[in-house]
N, C-alpha and C positions, 0 to 999 in steps of 0.2 A: 576509765569512766566511760560508759557508753549510754547512760540514761539520757532522755530528751531534757531540754532546758526546763520545761515546765515540771517534769518529774523531779528534777534536782531542787527546783524552787519549792515545790510542795514538800519534799522531804526535809528540806531546811526549816520550813515553818512547823512541821510536825515536832521536829527535834527541839526547836526553841520552846514551843508550847509545853513539851514534856519537861524540859529543864526548869521552866518557870514554875511548874507545879511541884517539882521535886521528886518526880518518879524516875527510877532508874530504867535503863533501856530493857533489862531482863524482866522488870515488873510488867511492863506493857506487853512484852513478847509472850510471857507465860499466860497472861489472860487472854491473849489472842490465839494461844495454841501454836505459837511460832518459836523458832529457835532465836536466840540472841543475835546470831550471825544474819538470819534472815531479816530481822528487824533493823539491824544496822544497814543492810542494803536498802531497805525501804527508805530510811532517813538519808541516805546517801544519794537516793534517786537512781540507783542501778538496778533495782528490781521493780517490775511493773506491779502496781498496786491497784486493786479494783475500787470502785466507788464504795462498794459494801465494806471493804477493808478499812477505808478512810473513815467511814461513818462509825465503824466499831472503835476505832482508835480515838475519834473525837468523843464518843461516849464515855470512854474510859477516862479521858482527860477532862471531862465536864465541859466541853466547848459547845456553846448553843448559839442561837440566833444568827446574826449576819455573818459572823466569822465561820460558823459551820457551813452555811450555805455557799459562801464564797470558796472554801476549800474543797467542798464536794464538786462544785462547778469545775474547779481546777483539776480535780481528779478525773472528771468526765472527759476533759479536753486535753489531758496531759500529752497525748501523742500528736496534737495539731499544732502546726507552726502558726505564728501570728504574734499577738501582743497579749499581755495579761498584767494584772495588778497583783501585788503580794504585800503581806505586812501582818503585823501582830499589834494588839492594843498597846499604847503607850509609846510607840516608836513610829517614825515616818514609814509609810506602808511599803516602801521599796527596800528597807534596810536589811531585813532578814535574808532575802534573796541575794542582795547585793554583797553582803559579807561573805556569803558561800561562794559566789562566783569569783570574787576578788581572790580568795584563797586558792581556788582551783585553776585560775587563768595562768598562762605562761607568757602572755603579752596583753597589756592594757594600753589603749590610745584614747585620748580624750580631747575634746574641745571645750574650753571655758571662755565664755564672752562677758561674764559679770564678775566672778570671783576667782581667787586662787584655787586650783583644784583641791578637793578635800584630802587627797593622799599627800599633798604638799603643804597643808596648813599648820601653823603653829597653834598651840592651845590658846594664846591670847587672841590671836586673829579669829580662830573659830568662835571663841567666847563672844567677841564683839559682834560677829555675824549673827550669832543666835539671839543675843539681846536685841539687836536691831530688827530682826525678823519676828520678834514677838514670842519666842519660846518661853514657856513658864520658868520663872527663876529657879524654881525647885528642881527643874529637869535638866538645867544647862550643864551642870558639872558631869552628870552621867552621860550626856550626849557628847561632851568634849572628850571624855575618857574613851568612849567607843571610837570616835573619829581618830584620835591619836593612836589607839590600839590597832586600827586598820592599817596604819602605815608600816606595821612590822613586815608586811609582805615586800616592802622595797629594800629592806636591810638584812633580811634572813639569809642564810646560805641558799643557793639556788633561787635567788630573788627574782620576782617577776620583772619582765621588761616593761618599762613604763615611758610613754611618750606623750607629752602635753603640748597642745597648741593653745596659747593664751593671747586673747586680744590685748593690744598694748594699753588700752583703757583700764584694764584690770590693774596694771602696774602704777597707774596714776591715781586710782581711787584710794584715798587714805582711810582705810578701815581701822578703827580703834585708835586714831591718833597717829601723829608722825612716828613716835617711838615704836609703837606696835607694828606699824606698817614696815619701818626700816628693818626691824628684826625679822619680820615675815619674808621680806625680799632676800635678806641675807640667808635665811634658810633655804629658799628656793635655789639660790645660787649654789649653796653647799650641796644640796641634793643633786643638782644638775651636773656636778662633777663626778658623780658616781657612774660607773661604766653601764649600769642598766637603766639609767634615767636620762631622758633628753627633754629639754624645755626649749620651745621656740615661740617667739612673740610674733603676732600678726601686726605689722605696721599700720598706723592710721592712714598712711598714704594709699593703701589697698582699700578703697572705699566700698567696694562691693565684692562679695565672694559667697559661695553657698553656705559658709558657716553662719552667716547673719541670721539664718533661720532658727538658730538656737543650740545651746550646749548639748553635749551627749558623751557617752562613753562606749567604746567598742571593746569587748572582752573576747580574747581568743584562747582556745583550750587545745591541749595536745590531742585529745581523743573525742571531741565533741564539737558540735557546730558553734560558731560564734554567736554572740548575743550583744544587742545594742540596749543600753539603759538610758532612759529619759527620766528627768526628774523635775517636779514643780512642787514646792513647799511639802505638804504631807502626802502628795500622790506621786507614785512612781510607776513607770511601765517598762516592760522588757519586750523587745521584738527578737524573734528568731527565725522569721521567714527568710530563706536565702536571698530572695530578691530585695527585701528591705535592708538586710545587713550589707549587701553588696552596694546599695545606694549610699549608705553612710560611709562605707570604706572609700567609695569614690570621692566623697567630700573630703576625706582626709588626704587623699592623693593630690587633690586640688590645693589643699592648704600647704602641703609639702612644697609646692611650687612657688607660692606667693609669700610664705612666712620667712622671716629672718633666719639666718643660719644659727645653730646653737651658740657659736662663739660671738656673733653680733648680738644675739639675745642676751648673753651674759653681760656684755658690755652695756647694754641698755639698762639692765637691771642694777648694775653697779652704779650707773649715772644717777638713777632714781634714788639709790640709798644715799649718795652724796647730797642730793637735793634735799632730802628728807632730814638728814642730820646736820645740814649746814644751816 
């Protein structure tokens, strides 16, 4: 894979929109005068696609208005580093690109200051989070299913490497009630015993560190430059400028020095489970 990060995000959105409408890849390719293989490369982000090509694809898919303008802008700027937003109607704006990047990554590192990382959440915990954040009740189960489905990347053959730094306050925040939280922490402990998963708590005694500026995810790929993902409610942003990515990587290096060891973090999680169940 050698497409730019933006091209890959654009391709992911085009594929998602096509699937939503129910068109097959060859249907769109034929109307564009392309082979199915070429259309596949467009949707994978490995073939450069012009703004005119994207405009034609969006016309076939019936995409208009703000979504059309946003995707055309992404096409114009696909070779530029920096940050951009991505998304489709009905889902948080960052989700389409994020799902694509998680599947392609060979290493994911994250810092979570508020909640258990999404890739480690149980369905009950995720459901409680969504209820508390005001997600429409009719949308919750579909969102939970997507979140749980994402976690397959941690357990499949050749699973992605995953390292999570979690603020100790996250372990104390009782989301969904004691029973839900205890089950959630047991799940974190179980996942942390996998060879490809590492969980480290940042103790409350470390009063200041660069991670206090906010949660983020760093995704690394075998044959493409790394990406940082930032998320707020229904707005997400990706950064792929090497200087920006390097800055976030340095934050993770600092956290490695101040966080508890994986073994001590596991003991802290076990203690919290005992407290919740006691």
